[in-house]
C-alpha positions, 0 to 999 in steps of 0.5 A: 225724249232727249231734248230738255224742253221735250222732257220738261213738257212730258213731265208737266203733262204727265205729272204736273203736281209732282215736286221738281225743285225745292229752293230755300224760299220756293218750290216748283212742281213740274207744271210750275217749272214749265210755266216759269220756263215758258214765261222766260222764253217769251221774255227772252224772245222779245230781246231777240234771243232765238235758236242758235243765239247765245245767252250768257248766264252769269248768276248764282244757281237758283230760281232765276238761273233755272227759269232762264236756262230752261226758257232758253232751252225751249227757244233753242238758244245756247246757254253759256253759264259763267264761273261766278268768280270771273272778272277782268280779262277772264270775263272779257275772254268768255264774252268775246268768245261767245258773242252773246245776244243777251247777258243775264246777270245778278246785282252782285256781279253787274258792276263788273260789266262796266269795263266789258265791251259788248253789244249784248242786251243786259238782263238784270236779276235784282236792282242796280244799287248805283242809280248813276251806273253806266250799265244800261240793263233791263230788269228781269222781273219786269220782262217776265211780268209783261206776259209776252206771248210765247213765240212758235218754238223751233224743232230741236235735234239731240245734236243741236248745241244746248250749252257752252261749258267752260273748262275748270281752268286747272291748267290755264285759260278756260276753253268753251266746250260745245255740249249738245243735248244728247251729251248732257242727257247721256251724262245724266242718264248714266249717272242716275241709272236705275238708282233714282226715281219718283220719290227721291230727292237729289241734292244740287250743291255744285255750281250750275255753271259746272256740268255737275250742277246741271246734271241733277236737273236733267236727271230729275227730268229723266227719272221724275225725282226732285232736286233740292237746291243748296247754296253750295257745299258746307261741311258743317251743314251738309248732314243737317240739310240732308236730314231736313229735306229728305235727300236720298242722293247727292254728288260729293267731289273728293275734297268735300268727301275728305272734309266730311270724313274728317269730321268727328264721328257720331253714333248717329252718322248713319241715321240719315235718308241718304241712299246713294252718294256719287263720289268723284274721285273716291276717298281713301278707304271708301268702304269705311266711308260707306259703312260709317254713313250707311250709304251706297257709293258709286264713282266713275270718270268723266270730264266736261267733254265726255259723258261718264264712259267709265263707271262702277258701284262695285268698289270692292272689285278693284279698290281705287278704280274709276270702274269699267268701260261702259257699253257704247265706248271704245278706249285705248291707252296710248303713249305720246305718239298715240301708240297703244301701250302694253298690258299693265302699262300707263298710257293716256286714255283716248276714247270714241263713242258709238252714239253721236253726241255722246262726246262733245264735237269740239271747243267753241271757236277754237279749231286748233284746240279741237284738232289737238284733242280730237286727233287721229279719230280719238278724243284725247283726255289728257289723263293717264291710266292703268288698266287691269286684266279685268278691265278696271281703269285706275287713274294715275295722273293728268298728263300735264301733272305727271312728274319726271325726276331723274328718269323716273315717272311720278304720279302726283296723285300717289304722292298726295295720297301718302301725304294725306295719310298723315293725321295732321294733314287736311289737304295736299297738292304735289307739283313739279318745279324746275330742277337745276339738274334737269327735268323736275323736282317734287314739291308738296304744298300742304294744308294742316288740319285745324288745330294740328301742327307738323314740321316739314322734317317730321312729314319727310320722316313719315313719308320716307318709309312709305315712298320710293326715294325718287318720289319723296318731295324735295320741297315742302311748303305749308299754306292756309288753303289751296287755290281751287276752282268753284267746283273745288278742283285744285288750280295747280298751275297757280301753285307752279307759278308761285313755286319755291318760296323763301319759307319752303323747306328744302330736303337737299338743304336740310342734308337729307338729299344729295344732288344725285337724288340719293340720301347722303352716305354716313361718313 
């Protein structure tokens, strides 16, 4: 019972009236969901979509997205959900890479297809405002309303490709991750575990082109709980939505958790139905967050290519940890030559799994990137960790984000944590910029909390007793917002492209740092 269509049919047969999905203006039972998926499958089949064909799904999460995604699953088609912010060369890249048979798009984005060369059939959710539009599209509601007969559905294997999910683009151009049914099922099963069941409601507030947005849907099919679809994370409405819809579980990414944490405290903060919050990564002092809001927290480590190999809800056992390796995985921490590092040393996490399909088999039509990531029989995560004697893994940095200055390795995350400890700072991102003395200098890009003020010199003075001298940022630049992906990950490669600007504060120019990296001696 791993293939999504089989899960849906099972729920529709055994609990047809139970709530499955609550939208802003509609709600579906499990029985209704199967009806919607079957109608979508029948309509998509008339457009030539079948097993192994690609449906490029480019629309906001909601009823149309869900009916098309589930309908394509019934047909054995491969769904490629696309970042809603893509356009121009990024959009052309994913369409050329996937060669879709059908592109389903909403009216907000359809005009952006005008400059894209494709033989795909265009399926439009909504209306084209411009009657003279050069885009020839079929209306989704028209296709669904014609009552086409459902074709004979193919038998599917858990190792068949369910979707192509694009990497978040934090380090450059997105790659298409091949995700089999078994992998997405393993992600949801691990995440939901025995924490949720019938009667629970899980908030779906991450974009559905992201694995975090698809996970609640699969989790609901596995456990029989319901999903509450939200337009996205909104700090000011989050608790209102939780209370209004009886939400008992949700995922909160680190940046969103910080936003909630920094809201003014209220006596009724814990008066809410939320029981479990999945937080990736954890905020500083997660125990205080849990006490304030009266919730249980669990965390872990995962990426689009994996299925949460490391997880824990025992946050007190190893503060700041992502958790322990779960059964069914092998892991090593290795150096650049793939040689295992010693106890307590930092190394790149490499993994392999016992169960076929637990890890993605590769990148869509990218043999070079696949070979690089899956070399020597292990999947290379690109992330650096420390492991305690008790087996708890502590994330240190992305290998590409780690800095090396004056012969010292620096974790950007550790520097960011100390900057974020200042009460006037809302967000911070630390990057390496080229140094005239070789290797890199440390640069901090900082967003101030609303209504707060702070100078670079004052922030430097705050950090000086908290960080080793080699970790102190040479450069500090203030900005209104950090560039983020729709899943709220900071796009550090864009910060590196901007680099040091005219308004960037320079610790060396201010006289607090010599060219050797040491503080100047008093005369």
